[in-house]
HTML snippet that shows the backbone in 3Dmol.js (N, CA, C, O; Angstrom):
<script src="https://3Dmol.org/build/3Dmol-min.js"></script>
<div id="view" style="width:600px;height:400px;position:relative"></div>
<script>
const pdb = `
ATOM      1  N   MET A   1      85.861  79.775 141.497  1.00  0.00           N
ATOM      2  CA  MET A   1      86.657  80.363 140.455  1.00  0.00           C
ATOM      3  C   MET A   1      85.768  81.222 139.567  1.00  0.00           C
ATOM      4  O   MET A   1      84.630  80.855 139.278  1.00  0.00           O
ATOM      5  N   VAL A   2      86.287  82.359 139.140  1.00  0.00           N
ATOM      6  CA  VAL A   2      85.583  83.279 138.255  1.00  0.00           C
ATOM      7  C   VAL A   2      86.454  83.497 137.024  1.00  0.00           C
ATOM      8  O   VAL A   2      87.658  83.729 137.134  1.00  0.00           O
ATOM      9  N   LEU A   3      85.838  83.421 135.865  1.00  0.00           N
ATOM     10  CA  LEU A   3      86.558  83.640 134.608  1.00  0.00           C
ATOM     11  C   LEU A   3      86.221  85.020 134.070  1.00  0.00           C
ATOM     12  O   LEU A   3      85.065  85.317 133.771  1.00  0.00           O
ATOM     13  N   GLU A   4      87.233  85.852 133.952  1.00  0.00           N
ATOM     14  CA  GLU A   4      87.101  87.172 133.317  1.00  0.00           C
ATOM     15  C   GLU A   4      87.327  86.980 131.823  1.00  0.00           C
ATOM     16  O   GLU A   4      88.322  86.387 131.407  1.00  0.00           O
ATOM     17  N   ILE A   5      86.403  87.481 131.030  1.00  0.00           N
ATOM     18  CA  ILE A   5      86.543  87.443 129.578  1.00  0.00           C
ATOM     19  C   ILE A   5      86.620  88.876 129.087  1.00  0.00           C
ATOM     20  O   ILE A   5      85.718  89.676 129.335  1.00  0.00           O
ATOM     21  N   ALA A   6      87.705  89.199 128.386  1.00  0.00           N
ATOM     22  CA  ALA A   6      87.928  90.566 127.924  1.00  0.00           C
ATOM     23  C   ALA A   6      88.066  90.609 126.417  1.00  0.00           C
ATOM     24  O   ALA A   6      88.858  89.873 125.828  1.00  0.00           O
ATOM     25  N   HIS A   7      87.279  91.488 125.799  1.00  0.00           N
ATOM     26  CA  HIS A   7      87.389  91.798 124.373  1.00  0.00           C
ATOM     27  C   HIS A   7      87.985  93.199 124.273  1.00  0.00           C
ATOM     28  O   HIS A   7      87.420  94.152 124.809  1.00  0.00           O
ATOM     29  N   VAL A   8      89.119  93.330 123.591  1.00  0.00           N
ATOM     30  CA  VAL A   8      89.797  94.611 123.493  1.00  0.00           C
ATOM     31  C   VAL A   8      89.875  95.033 122.032  1.00  0.00           C
ATOM     32  O   VAL A   8      90.433  94.314 121.203  1.00  0.00           O
ATOM     33  N   SER A   9      89.318  96.195 121.717  1.00  0.00           N
ATOM     34  CA  SER A   9      89.492  96.778 120.385  1.00  0.00           C
ATOM     35  C   SER A   9      90.836  97.490 120.366  1.00  0.00           C
ATOM     36  O   SER A   9      91.124  98.323 121.226  1.00  0.00           O
ATOM     37  N   VAL A  10      91.649  97.155 119.382  1.00  0.00           N
ATOM     38  CA  VAL A  10      93.018  97.659 119.294  1.00  0.00           C
ATOM     39  C   VAL A  10      93.126  98.658 118.146  1.00  0.00           C
ATOM     40  O   VAL A  10      92.551  98.462 117.075  1.00  0.00           O
ATOM     41  N   LEU A  11      93.866  99.718 118.390  1.00  0.00           N
ATOM     42  CA  LEU A  11      94.075 100.742 117.358  1.00  0.00           C
ATOM     43  C   LEU A  11      94.715 100.129 116.117  1.00  0.00           C
ATOM     44  O   LEU A  11      95.574  99.256 116.236  1.00  0.00           O
ATOM     45  N   PRO A  12      94.309 100.573 114.923  1.00  0.00           N
ATOM     46  CA  PRO A  12      94.918 100.070 113.693  1.00  0.00           C
ATOM     47  C   PRO A  12      96.432 100.291 113.711  1.00  0.00           C
ATOM     48  O   PRO A  12      96.911 101.368 114.066  1.00  0.00           O
ATOM     49  N   GLY A  13      97.159  99.270 113.328  1.00  0.00           N
ATOM     50  CA  GLY A  13      98.607  99.337 113.298  1.00  0.00           C
ATOM     51  C   GLY A  13      99.285  99.013 114.616  1.00  0.00           C
ATOM     52  O   GLY A  13     100.514  98.966 114.679  1.00  0.00           O
ATOM     53  N   HIS A  14      98.508  98.789 115.673  1.00  0.00           N
ATOM     54  CA  HIS A  14      99.055  98.493 116.999  1.00  0.00           C
ATOM     55  C   HIS A  14      98.971  97.006 117.351  1.00  0.00           C
ATOM     56  O   HIS A  14      99.284  96.626 118.480  1.00  0.00           O
ATOM     57  N   GLU A  15      98.564  96.178 116.428  1.00  0.00           N
ATOM     58  CA  GLU A  15      98.289  94.774 116.746  1.00  0.00           C
ATOM     59  C   GLU A  15      99.512  94.070 117.361  1.00  0.00           C
ATOM     60  O   GLU A  15      99.409  93.450 118.419  1.00  0.00           O
ATOM     61  N   GLU A  16     100.646  94.171 116.700  1.00  0.00           N
ATOM     62  CA  GLU A  16     101.842  93.480 117.196  1.00  0.00           C
ATOM     63  C   GLU A  16     102.317  94.082 118.520  1.00  0.00           C
ATOM     64  O   GLU A  16     102.691  93.350 119.436  1.00  0.00           O
ATOM     65  N   ALA A  17     102.304  95.388 118.619  1.00  0.00           N
ATOM     66  CA  ALA A  17     102.725  96.055 119.856  1.00  0.00           C
ATOM     67  C   ALA A  17     101.785  95.691 121.008  1.00  0.00           C
ATOM     68  O   ALA A  17     102.233  95.505 122.139  1.00  0.00           O
ATOM     69  N   PHE A  18     100.478  95.590 120.720  1.00  0.00           N
ATOM     70  CA  PHE A  18      99.526  95.194 121.755  1.00  0.00           C
ATOM     71  C   PHE A  18      99.828  93.781 122.242  1.00  0.00           C
ATOM     72  O   PHE A  18      99.869  93.542 123.449  1.00  0.00           O
ATOM     73  N   GLU A  19     100.041  92.844 121.323  1.00  0.00           N
ATOM     74  CA  GLU A  19     100.335  91.467 121.721  1.00  0.00           C
ATOM     75  C   GLU A  19     101.607  91.401 122.568  1.00  0.00           C
ATOM     76  O   GLU A  19     101.651  90.672 123.559  1.00  0.00           O
ATOM     77  N   ASP A  20     102.628  92.149 122.192  1.00  0.00           N
ATOM     78  CA  ASP A  20     103.874  92.180 122.971  1.00  0.00           C
ATOM     79  C   ASP A  20     103.620  92.751 124.361  1.00  0.00           C
ATOM     80  O   ASP A  20     104.097  92.201 125.353  1.00  0.00           O
ATOM     81  N   ALA A  21     102.872  93.853 124.440  1.00  0.00           N
ATOM     82  CA  ALA A  21     102.575  94.483 125.725  1.00  0.00           C
ATOM     83  C   ALA A  21     101.710  93.572 126.596  1.00  0.00           C
ATOM     84  O   ALA A  21     101.912  93.497 127.808  1.00  0.00           O
ATOM     85  N   LEU A  22     100.756  92.887 125.989  1.00  0.00           N
ATOM     86  CA  LEU A  22      99.892  91.974 126.741  1.00  0.00           C
ATOM     87  C   LEU A  22     100.701  90.813 127.302  1.00  0.00           C
ATOM     88  O   LEU A  22     100.490  90.410 128.446  1.00  0.00           O
ATOM     89  N   ARG A  23     101.616  90.274 126.520  1.00  0.00           N
ATOM     90  CA  ARG A  23     102.487  89.197 127.003  1.00  0.00           C
ATOM     91  C   ARG A  23     103.325  89.675 128.191  1.00  0.00           C
ATOM     92  O   ARG A  23     103.455  88.978 129.198  1.00  0.00           O
ATOM     93  N   GLN A  24     103.885  90.869 128.055  1.00  0.00           N
ATOM     94  CA  GLN A  24     104.687  91.431 129.136  1.00  0.00           C
ATOM     95  C   GLN A  24     103.836  91.630 130.391  1.00  0.00           C
ATOM     96  O   GLN A  24     104.258  91.278 131.493  1.00  0.00           O
ATOM     97  N   ALA A  25     102.649  92.191 130.223  1.00  0.00           N
ATOM     98  CA  ALA A  25     101.762  92.429 131.363  1.00  0.00           C
ATOM     99  C   ALA A  25     101.352  91.113 132.023  1.00  0.00           C
ATOM    100  O   ALA A  25     101.313  91.016 133.250  1.00  0.00           O
ATOM    101  N   ALA A  26     101.048  90.108 131.212  1.00  0.00           N
ATOM    102  CA  ALA A  26     100.646  88.811 131.754  1.00  0.00           C
ATOM    103  C   ALA A  26     101.796  88.147 132.501  1.00  0.00           C
ATOM    104  O   ALA A  26     101.574  87.486 133.516  1.00  0.00           O
ATOM    105  N   ASP A  27     103.017  88.313 132.014  1.00  0.00           N
ATOM    106  CA  ASP A  27     104.184  87.691 132.645  1.00  0.00           C
ATOM    107  C   ASP A  27     104.656  88.434 133.885  1.00  0.00           C
ATOM    108  O   ASP A  27     105.086  87.809 134.855  1.00  0.00           O
ATOM    109  N   GLU A  28     104.582  89.762 133.865  1.00  0.00           N
ATOM    110  CA  GLU A  28     105.168  90.566 134.932  1.00  0.00           C
ATOM    111  C   GLU A  28     104.163  91.046 135.982  1.00  0.00           C
ATOM    112  O   GLU A  28     104.521  91.218 137.147  1.00  0.00           O
ATOM    113  N   VAL A  29     102.928  91.260 135.582  1.00  0.00           N
ATOM    114  CA  VAL A  29     101.957  91.874 136.489  1.00  0.00           C
ATOM    115  C   VAL A  29     101.020  90.836 137.113  1.00  0.00           C
ATOM    116  O   VAL A  29     100.880  90.788 138.335  1.00  0.00           O
ATOM    117  N   LEU A  30     100.391  90.023 136.300  1.00  0.00           N
ATOM    118  CA  LEU A  30      99.373  89.106 136.816  1.00  0.00           C
ATOM    119  C   LEU A  30      99.882  88.111 137.849  1.00  0.00           C
ATOM    120  O   LEU A  30      99.143  87.799 138.783  1.00  0.00           O
ATOM    121  N   PRO A  31     101.109  87.594 137.736  1.00  0.00           N
ATOM    122  CA  PRO A  31     101.570  86.663 138.775  1.00  0.00           C
ATOM    123  C   PRO A  31     101.647  87.287 140.169  1.00  0.00           C
ATOM    124  O   PRO A  31     101.661  86.570 141.170  1.00  0.00           O
ATOM    125  N   LEU A  32     101.695  88.597 140.237  1.00  0.00           N
ATOM    126  CA  LEU A  32     101.777  89.291 141.517  1.00  0.00           C
ATOM    127  C   LEU A  32     100.402  89.622 142.102  1.00  0.00           C
ATOM    128  O   LEU A  32     100.306  90.056 143.250  1.00  0.00           O
ATOM    129  N   ALA A  33      99.350  89.422 141.328  1.00  0.00           N
ATOM    130  CA  ALA A  33      97.992  89.784 141.750  1.00  0.00           C
ATOM    131  C   ALA A  33      97.389  88.684 142.618  1.00  0.00           C
ATOM    132  O   ALA A  33      97.326  87.522 142.216  1.00  0.00           O
ATOM    133  N   ASP A  34      96.950  89.068 143.808  1.00  0.00           N
ATOM    134  CA  ASP A  34      96.294  88.113 144.699  1.00  0.00           C
ATOM    135  C   ASP A  34      95.037  87.556 144.039  1.00  0.00           C
ATOM    136  O   ASP A  34      94.225  88.302 143.490  1.00  0.00           O
ATOM    137  N   GLY A  35      94.892  86.246 144.101  1.00  0.00           N
ATOM    138  CA  GLY A  35      93.702  85.600 143.569  1.00  0.00           C
ATOM    139  C   GLY A  35      93.737  85.305 142.092  1.00  0.00           C
ATOM    140  O   GLY A  35      92.790  84.724 141.564  1.00  0.00           O
ATOM    141  N   CYS A  36      94.800  85.687 141.404  1.00  0.00           N
ATOM    142  CA  CYS A  36      94.892  85.401 139.969  1.00  0.00           C
ATOM    143  C   CYS A  36      95.429  83.988 139.780  1.00  0.00           C
ATOM    144  O   CYS A  36      96.518  83.656 140.247  1.00  0.00           O
ATOM    145  N   ARG A  37      94.653  83.166 139.090  1.00  0.00           N
ATOM    146  CA  ARG A  37      95.020  81.761 138.873  1.00  0.00           C
ATOM    147  C   ARG A  37      95.676  81.512 137.523  1.00  0.00           C
ATOM    148  O   ARG A  37      96.477  80.589 137.381  1.00  0.00           O
ATOM    149  N   GLY A  38      95.341  82.327 136.537  1.00  0.00           N
ATOM    150  CA  GLY A  38      95.898  82.058 135.218  1.00  0.00           C
ATOM    151  C   GLY A  38      95.410  83.028 134.170  1.00  0.00           C
ATOM    152  O   GLY A  38      94.427  83.743 134.364  1.00  0.00           O
ATOM    153  N   PHE A  39      96.112  83.039 133.060  1.00  0.00           N
ATOM    154  CA  PHE A  39      95.851  83.936 131.945  1.00  0.00           C
ATOM    155  C   PHE A  39      95.938  83.132 130.660  1.00  0.00           C
ATOM    156  O   PHE A  39      96.769  82.232 130.540  1.00  0.00           O
ATOM    157  N   ALA A  40      95.076  83.457 129.697  1.00  0.00           N
ATOM    158  CA  ALA A  40      95.157  82.844 128.370  1.00  0.00           C
ATOM    159  C   ALA A  40      94.814  83.878 127.301  1.00  0.00           C
ATOM    160  O   ALA A  40      93.798  84.567 127.385  1.00  0.00           O
ATOM    161  N   ALA A  41      95.673  83.969 126.308  1.00  0.00           N
ATOM    162  CA  ALA A  41      95.417  84.818 125.140  1.00  0.00           C
ATOM    163  C   ALA A  41      94.786  83.937 124.075  1.00  0.00           C
ATOM    164  O   ALA A  41      95.343  82.901 123.713  1.00  0.00           O
ATOM    165  N   HIS A  42      93.622  84.345 123.571  1.00  0.00           N
ATOM    166  CA  HIS A  42      92.885  83.519 122.617  1.00  0.00           C
ATOM    167  C   HIS A  42      93.011  84.001 121.181  1.00  0.00           C
ATOM    168  O   HIS A  42      92.740  83.238 120.254  1.00  0.00           O
ATOM    169  N   GLY A  43      93.413  85.244 120.978  1.00  0.00           N
ATOM    170  CA  GLY A  43      93.675  85.715 119.631  1.00  0.00           C
ATOM    171  C   GLY A  43      92.670  86.707 119.098  1.00  0.00           C
ATOM    172  O   GLY A  43      91.830  87.242 119.821  1.00  0.00           O
ATOM    173  N   TRP A  44      92.790  86.930 117.807  1.00  0.00           N
ATOM    174  CA  TRP A  44      92.035  87.966 117.103  1.00  0.00           C
ATOM    175  C   TRP A  44      90.703  87.443 116.589  1.00  0.00           C
ATOM    176  O   TRP A  44      90.596  86.286 116.180  1.00  0.00           O
ATOM    177  N   CYS A  45      89.698  88.294 116.612  1.00  0.00           N
ATOM    178  CA  CYS A  45      88.360  87.962 116.129  1.00  0.00           C
ATOM    179  C   CYS A  45      88.360  87.860 114.604  1.00  0.00           C
ATOM    180  O   CYS A  45      88.972  88.677 113.917  1.00  0.00           O
ATOM    181  N   VAL A  46      87.682  86.871 114.096  1.00  0.00           N
ATOM    182  CA  VAL A  46      87.601  86.683 112.647  1.00  0.00           C
ATOM    183  C   VAL A  46      86.728  87.770 112.014  1.00  0.00           C
ATOM    184  O   VAL A  46      87.089  88.334 110.981  1.00  0.00           O
ATOM    185  N   GLU A  47      85.579  88.065 112.634  1.00  0.00           N
ATOM    186  CA  GLU A  47      84.654  89.048 112.062  1.00  0.00           C
ATOM    187  C   GLU A  47      85.095  90.493 112.299  1.00  0.00           C
ATOM    188  O   GLU A  47      84.813  91.372 111.484  1.00  0.00           O
ATOM    189  N   ARG A  48      85.776  90.733 113.398  1.00  0.00           N
ATOM    190  CA  ARG A  48      86.257  92.082 113.737  1.00  0.00           C
ATOM    191  C   ARG A  48      87.758  91.971 114.007  1.00  0.00           C
ATOM    192  O   ARG A  48      88.164  91.805 115.157  1.00  0.00           O
ATOM    193  N   PRO A  49      88.583  92.060 112.968  1.00  0.00           N
ATOM    194  CA  PRO A  49      90.002  91.744 113.098  1.00  0.00           C
ATOM    195  C   PRO A  49      90.808  92.657 114.023  1.00  0.00           C
ATOM    196  O   PRO A  49      91.976  92.377 114.293  1.00  0.00           O
ATOM    197  N   ASN A  50      90.210  93.734 114.508  1.00  0.00           N
ATOM    198  CA  ASN A  50      90.929  94.594 115.455  1.00  0.00           C
ATOM    199  C   ASN A  50      90.578  94.258 116.909  1.00  0.00           C
ATOM    200  O   ASN A  50      91.012  94.961 117.821  1.00  0.00           O
ATOM    201  N   VAL A  51      89.803  93.198 117.137  1.00  0.00           N
ATOM    202  CA  VAL A  51      89.373  92.825 118.482  1.00  0.00           C
ATOM    203  C   VAL A  51      90.125  91.576 118.929  1.00  0.00           C
ATOM    204  O   VAL A  51      90.153  90.562 118.232  1.00  0.00           O
ATOM    205  N   PHE A  52      90.735  91.675 120.111  1.00  0.00           N
ATOM    206  CA  PHE A  52      91.513  90.583 120.693  1.00  0.00           C
ATOM    207  C   PHE A  52      90.783  90.059 121.923  1.00  0.00           C
ATOM    208  O   PHE A  52      90.210  90.839 122.684  1.00  0.00           O
ATOM    209  N   LEU A  53      90.801  88.742 122.124  1.00  0.00           N
ATOM    210  CA  LEU A  53      90.145  88.102 123.261  1.00  0.00           C
ATOM    211  C   LEU A  53      91.188  87.479 124.176  1.00  0.00           C
ATOM    212  O   LEU A  53      92.074  86.754 123.725  1.00  0.00           O
ATOM    213  N   PHE A  54      91.071  87.773 125.478  1.00  0.00           N
ATOM    214  CA  PHE A  54      91.869  87.052 126.460  1.00  0.00           C
ATOM    215  C   PHE A  54      91.008  86.772 127.683  1.00  0.00           C
ATOM    216  O   PHE A  54      89.985  87.419 127.906  1.00  0.00           O
ATOM    217  N   THR A  55      91.446  85.791 128.471  1.00  0.00           N
ATOM    218  CA  THR A  55      90.738  85.432 129.691  1.00  0.00           C
ATOM    219  C   THR A  55      91.723  85.394 130.856  1.00  0.00           C
ATOM    220  O   THR A  55      92.908  85.105 130.693  1.00  0.00           O
ATOM    221  N   ILE A  56      91.183  85.698 132.044  1.00  0.00           N
ATOM    222  CA  ILE A  56      91.957  85.614 133.272  1.00  0.00           C
ATOM    223  C   ILE A  56      91.103  84.883 134.299  1.00  0.00           C
ATOM    224  O   ILE A  56      89.927  85.201 134.475  1.00  0.00           O
ATOM    225  N   GLU A  57      91.690  83.914 134.971  1.00  0.00           N
ATOM    226  CA  GLU A  57      91.002  83.182 136.029  1.00  0.00           C
ATOM    227  C   GLU A  57      91.331  83.819 137.377  1.00  0.00           C
ATOM    228  O   GLU A  57      92.491  84.079 137.697  1.00  0.00           O
ATOM    229  N   TRP A  58      90.285  84.060 138.150  1.00  0.00           N
ATOM    230  CA  TRP A  58      90.412  84.646 139.488  1.00  0.00           C
ATOM    231  C   TRP A  58      89.773  83.716 140.502  1.00  0.00           C
ATOM    232  O   TRP A  58      88.825  82.999 140.183  1.00  0.00           O
ATOM    233  N   ASP A  59      90.292  83.727 141.726  1.00  0.00           N
ATOM    234  CA  ASP A  59      89.658  82.945 142.795  1.00  0.00           C
ATOM    235  C   ASP A  59      88.245  83.451 143.051  1.00  0.00           C
ATOM    236  O   ASP A  59      87.302  82.666 143.150  1.00  0.00           O
ATOM    237  N   ARG A  60      88.106  84.783 143.159  1.00  0.00           N
ATOM    238  CA  ARG A  60      86.817  85.414 143.442  1.00  0.00           C
ATOM    239  C   ARG A  60      86.701  86.677 142.593  1.00  0.00           C
ATOM    240  O   ARG A  60      87.718  87.248 142.200  1.00  0.00           O
ATOM    241  N   ILE A  61      85.504  87.110 142.312  1.00  0.00           N
ATOM    242  CA  ILE A  61      85.307  88.332 141.525  1.00  0.00           C
ATOM    243  C   ILE A  61      85.905  89.545 142.247  1.00  0.00           C
ATOM    244  O   ILE A  61      86.393  90.478 141.609  1.00  0.00           O
ATOM    245  N   GLU A  62      85.861  89.522 143.586  1.00  0.00           N
ATOM    246  CA  GLU A  62      86.431  90.631 144.365  1.00  0.00           C
ATOM    247  C   GLU A  62      87.946  90.748 144.168  1.00  0.00           C
ATOM    248  O   GLU A  62      88.505  91.841 144.249  1.00  0.00           O
ATOM    249  N   ASP A  63      88.605  89.611 143.908  1.00  0.00           N
ATOM    250  CA  ASP A  63      90.046  89.659 143.651  1.00  0.00           C
ATOM    251  C   ASP A  63      90.353  90.500 142.427  1.00  0.00           C
ATOM    252  O   ASP A  63      91.380  91.176 142.368  1.00  0.00           O
ATOM    253  N   HIS A  64      89.455  90.456 141.448  1.00  0.00           N
ATOM    254  CA  HIS A  64      89.648  91.267 140.250  1.00  0.00           C
ATOM    255  C   HIS A  64      89.162  92.693 140.453  1.00  0.00           C
ATOM    256  O   HIS A  64      89.919  93.651 140.300  1.00  0.00           O
ATOM    257  N   LEU A  65      87.871  92.819 140.806  1.00  0.00           N
ATOM    258  CA  LEU A  65      87.238  94.138 140.819  1.00  0.00           C
ATOM    259  C   LEU A  65      87.715  95.045 141.951  1.00  0.00           C
ATOM    260  O   LEU A  65      87.804  96.260 141.771  1.00  0.00           O
ATOM    261  N   GLU A  66      88.016  94.483 143.091  1.00  0.00           N
ATOM    262  CA  GLU A  66      88.438  95.300 144.233  1.00  0.00           C
ATOM    263  C   GLU A  66      89.952  95.233 144.439  1.00  0.00           C
ATOM    264  O   GLU A  66      90.622  96.264 144.490  1.00  0.00           O
ATOM    265  N   GLY A  67      90.482  94.021 144.557  1.00  0.00           N
ATOM    266  CA  GLY A  67      91.904  93.864 144.827  1.00  0.00           C
ATOM    267  C   GLY A  67      92.785  94.353 143.693  1.00  0.00           C
ATOM    268  O   GLY A  67      93.591  95.264 143.880  1.00  0.00           O
ATOM    269  N   PHE A  68      92.638  93.756 142.516  1.00  0.00           N
ATOM    270  CA  PHE A  68      93.499  94.095 141.389  1.00  0.00           C
ATOM    271  C   PHE A  68      93.239  95.496 140.867  1.00  0.00           C
ATOM    272  O   PHE A  68      94.169  96.289 140.714  1.00  0.00           O
ATOM    273  N   ARG A  69      91.989  95.802 140.594  1.00  0.00           N
ATOM    274  CA  ARG A  69      91.677  97.124 140.027  1.00  0.00           C
ATOM    275  C   ARG A  69      91.974  98.274 140.978  1.00  0.00           C
ATOM    276  O   ARG A  69      92.144  99.410 140.535  1.00  0.00           O
ATOM    277  N   GLY A  70      92.039  98.004 142.256  1.00  0.00           N
ATOM    278  CA  GLY A  70      92.357  99.036 143.223  1.00  0.00           C
ATOM    279  C   GLY A  70      93.829  99.110 143.577  1.00  0.00           C
ATOM    280  O   GLY A  70      94.208  99.799 144.524  1.00  0.00           O
ATOM    281  N   SER A  71      94.657  98.412 142.830  1.00  0.00           N
ATOM    282  CA  SER A  71      96.073  98.312 143.182  1.00  0.00           C
ATOM    283  C   SER A  71      96.979  99.012 142.172  1.00  0.00           C
ATOM    284  O   SER A  71      96.558  99.385 141.077  1.00  0.00           O
ATOM    285  N   ASP A  72      98.230  99.174 142.577  1.00  0.00           N
ATOM    286  CA  ASP A  72      99.256  99.694 141.666  1.00  0.00           C
ATOM    287  C   ASP A  72      99.528  98.726 140.523  1.00  0.00           C
ATOM    288  O   ASP A  72      99.985  99.136 139.456  1.00  0.00           O
ATOM    289  N   LEU A  73      99.251  97.454 140.741  1.00  0.00           N
ATOM    290  CA  LEU A  73      99.425  96.475 139.660  1.00  0.00           C
ATOM    291  C   LEU A  73      98.515  96.797 138.486  1.00  0.00           C
ATOM    292  O   LEU A  73      98.918  96.655 137.331  1.00  0.00           O
ATOM    293  N   PHE A  74      97.293  97.227 138.771  1.00  0.00           N
ATOM    294  CA  PHE A  74      96.374  97.591 137.690  1.00  0.00           C
ATOM    295  C   PHE A  74      96.879  98.816 136.938  1.00  0.00           C
ATOM    296  O   PHE A  74      96.750  98.902 135.717  1.00  0.00           O
ATOM    297  N   VAL A  75      97.451  99.756 137.670  1.00  0.00           N
ATOM    298  CA  VAL A  75      98.036 100.936 137.025  1.00  0.00           C
ATOM    299  C   VAL A  75      99.108 100.488 136.038  1.00  0.00           C
ATOM    300  O   VAL A  75      99.141 100.968 134.905  1.00  0.00           O
ATOM    301  N   ARG A  76      99.982  99.579 136.451  1.00  0.00           N
ATOM    302  CA  ARG A  76     101.043  99.085 135.569  1.00  0.00           C
ATOM    303  C   ARG A  76     100.448  98.307 134.388  1.00  0.00           C
ATOM    304  O   ARG A  76     100.898  98.471 133.254  1.00  0.00           O
ATOM    305  N   TRP A  77      99.459  97.478 134.641  1.00  0.00           N
ATOM    306  CA  TRP A  77      98.754  96.708 133.601  1.00  0.00           C
ATOM    307  C   TRP A  77      98.258  97.659 132.507  1.00  0.00           C
ATOM    308  O   TRP A  77      98.487  97.431 131.319  1.00  0.00           O
ATOM    309  N   ARG A  78      97.574  98.729 132.930  1.00  0.00           N
ATOM    310  CA  ARG A  78      97.017  99.676 131.959  1.00  0.00           C
ATOM    311  C   ARG A  78      98.101 100.509 131.280  1.00  0.00           C
ATOM    312  O   ARG A  78      97.946 100.889 130.119  1.00  0.00           O
ATOM    313  N   GLU A  79      99.195 100.797 131.983  1.00  0.00           N
ATOM    314  CA  GLU A  79     100.314 101.507 131.343  1.00  0.00           C
ATOM    315  C   GLU A  79     100.862 100.704 130.178  1.00  0.00           C
ATOM    316  O   GLU A  79     101.250 101.269 129.155  1.00  0.00           O
ATOM    317  N   LEU A  80     100.893  99.399 130.329  1.00  0.00           N
ATOM    318  CA  LEU A  80     101.445  98.537 129.282  1.00  0.00           C
ATOM    319  C   LEU A  80     100.480  98.356 128.111  1.00  0.00           C
ATOM    320  O   LEU A  80     100.862  98.552 126.958  1.00  0.00           O
ATOM    321  N   ILE A  81      99.237  97.986 128.402  1.00  0.00           N
ATOM    322  CA  ILE A  81      98.332  97.638 127.299  1.00  0.00           C
ATOM    323  C   ILE A  81      97.391  98.765 126.890  1.00  0.00           C
ATOM    324  O   ILE A  81      96.924  98.797 125.751  1.00  0.00           O
ATOM    325  N   GLY A  82      97.109  99.688 127.801  1.00  0.00           N
ATOM    326  CA  GLY A  82      96.144 100.754 127.540  1.00  0.00           C
ATOM    327  C   GLY A  82      96.431 101.638 126.344  1.00  0.00           C
ATOM    328  O   GLY A  82      95.488 102.024 125.652  1.00  0.00           O
ATOM    329  N   PRO A  83      97.698 101.987 126.056  1.00  0.00           N
ATOM    330  CA  PRO A  83      97.975 102.863 124.915  1.00  0.00           C
ATOM    331  C   PRO A  83      97.545 102.283 123.562  1.00  0.00           C
ATOM    332  O   PRO A  83      97.494 103.002 122.563  1.00  0.00           O
ATOM    333  N   HIS A  84      97.239 100.993 123.533  1.00  0.00           N
ATOM    334  CA  HIS A  84      96.865 100.333 122.277  1.00  0.00           C
ATOM    335  C   HIS A  84      95.349 100.179 122.120  1.00  0.00           C
ATOM    336  O   HIS A  84      94.876  99.714 121.083  1.00  0.00           O
ATOM    337  N   PHE A  85      94.595 100.566 123.142  1.00  0.00           N
ATOM    338  CA  PHE A  85      93.141 100.418 123.106  1.00  0.00           C
ATOM    339  C   PHE A  85      92.515 101.407 122.132  1.00  0.00           C
ATOM    340  O   PHE A  85      92.931 102.562 122.043  1.00  0.00           O
ATOM    341  N   ASP A  86      91.519 100.936 121.411  1.00  0.00           N
ATOM    342  CA  ASP A  86      90.664 101.785 120.588  1.00  0.00           C
ATOM    343  C   ASP A  86      89.289 101.806 121.255  1.00  0.00           C
ATOM    344  O   ASP A  86      88.325 101.246 120.733  1.00  0.00           O
ATOM    345  N   GLY A  87      89.216 102.453 122.401  1.00  0.00           N
ATOM    346  CA  GLY A  87      87.996 102.481 123.202  1.00  0.00           C
ATOM    347  C   GLY A  87      88.126 101.562 124.401  1.00  0.00           C
ATOM    348  O   GLY A  87      89.075 100.784 124.494  1.00  0.00           O
ATOM    349  N   PRO A  88      87.176 101.650 125.316  1.00  0.00           N
ATOM    350  CA  PRO A  88      87.237 100.816 126.518  1.00  0.00           C
ATOM    351  C   PRO A  88      87.001  99.341 126.185  1.00  0.00           C
ATOM    352  O   PRO A  88      86.208  99.023 125.298  1.00  0.00           O
ATOM    353  N   PRO A  89      87.690  98.439 126.898  1.00  0.00           N
ATOM    354  CA  PRO A  89      87.468  97.020 126.667  1.00  0.00           C
ATOM    355  C   PRO A  89      86.114  96.576 127.207  1.00  0.00           C
ATOM    356  O   PRO A  89      85.549  97.222 128.090  1.00  0.00           O
ATOM    357  N   THR A  90      85.608  95.499 126.688  1.00  0.00           N
ATOM    358  CA  THR A  90      84.406  94.853 127.219  1.00  0.00           C
ATOM    359  C   THR A  90      84.863  93.719 128.119  1.00  0.00           C
ATOM    360  O   THR A  90      85.558  92.805 127.672  1.00  0.00           O
ATOM    361  N   VAL A  91      84.475  93.776 129.390  1.00  0.00           N
ATOM    362  CA  VAL A  91      84.900  92.778 130.368  1.00  0.00           C
ATOM    363  C   VAL A  91      83.664  92.197 131.033  1.00  0.00           C
ATOM    364  O   VAL A  91      82.795  92.927 131.511  1.00  0.00           O
ATOM    365  N   GLU A  92      83.599  90.857 131.056  1.00  0.00           N
ATOM    366  CA  GLU A  92      82.506  90.142 131.713  1.00  0.00           C
ATOM    367  C   GLU A  92      83.102  89.041 132.573  1.00  0.00           C
ATOM    368  O   GLU A  92      84.234  88.607 132.356  1.00  0.00           O
ATOM    369  N   HIS A  93      82.326  88.595 133.554  1.00  0.00           N
ATOM    370  CA  HIS A  93      82.791  87.568 134.472  1.00  0.00           C
ATOM    371  C   HIS A  93      81.800  86.392 134.467  1.00  0.00           C
ATOM    372  O   HIS A  93      80.584  86.579 134.456  1.00  0.00           O
ATOM    373  N   PHE A  94      82.359  85.192 134.473  1.00  0.00           N
ATOM    374  CA  PHE A  94      81.546  83.978 134.485  1.00  0.00           C
ATOM    375  C   PHE A  94      82.033  83.095 135.613  1.00  0.00           C
ATOM    376  O   PHE A  94      83.230  83.022 135.887  1.00  0.00           O
ATOM    377  N   GLY A  95      81.103  82.428 136.260  1.00  0.00           N
ATOM    378  CA  GLY A  95      81.502  81.581 137.383  1.00  0.00           C
ATOM    379  C   GLY A  95      80.643  80.452 137.577  1.00  0.00           C
ATOM    380  O   GLY A  95      80.865  79.656 138.490  1.00  0.00           O
TER     381      GLY A  95
END
`;
const viewer = $3Dmol.createViewer("view");
viewer.addModel(pdb, "pdb");
viewer.setStyle({}, {cartoon: {color: "spectrum"}});
viewer.zoomTo();
viewer.render();
</script>
């Protein structure tokens, strides 16, 4: 199992819309992704209130980096949450 940890900087004023879009993406997109085991939203950073943390569990890192990111599901994922980004997210994997 590999844990993806994502820190997303969100545009000012987009906090609620981002959370709604992330919930929709997690409910509609991730269940269809091969190798995706689970998703958890952890919330907003105390020191940097525009940064949101979420994690996704994958069977293998390739399921995320090759399978998901190379699929139409990733396109839909980014269509939903991407408009709220204030710069590229920071994504790391732990296993």
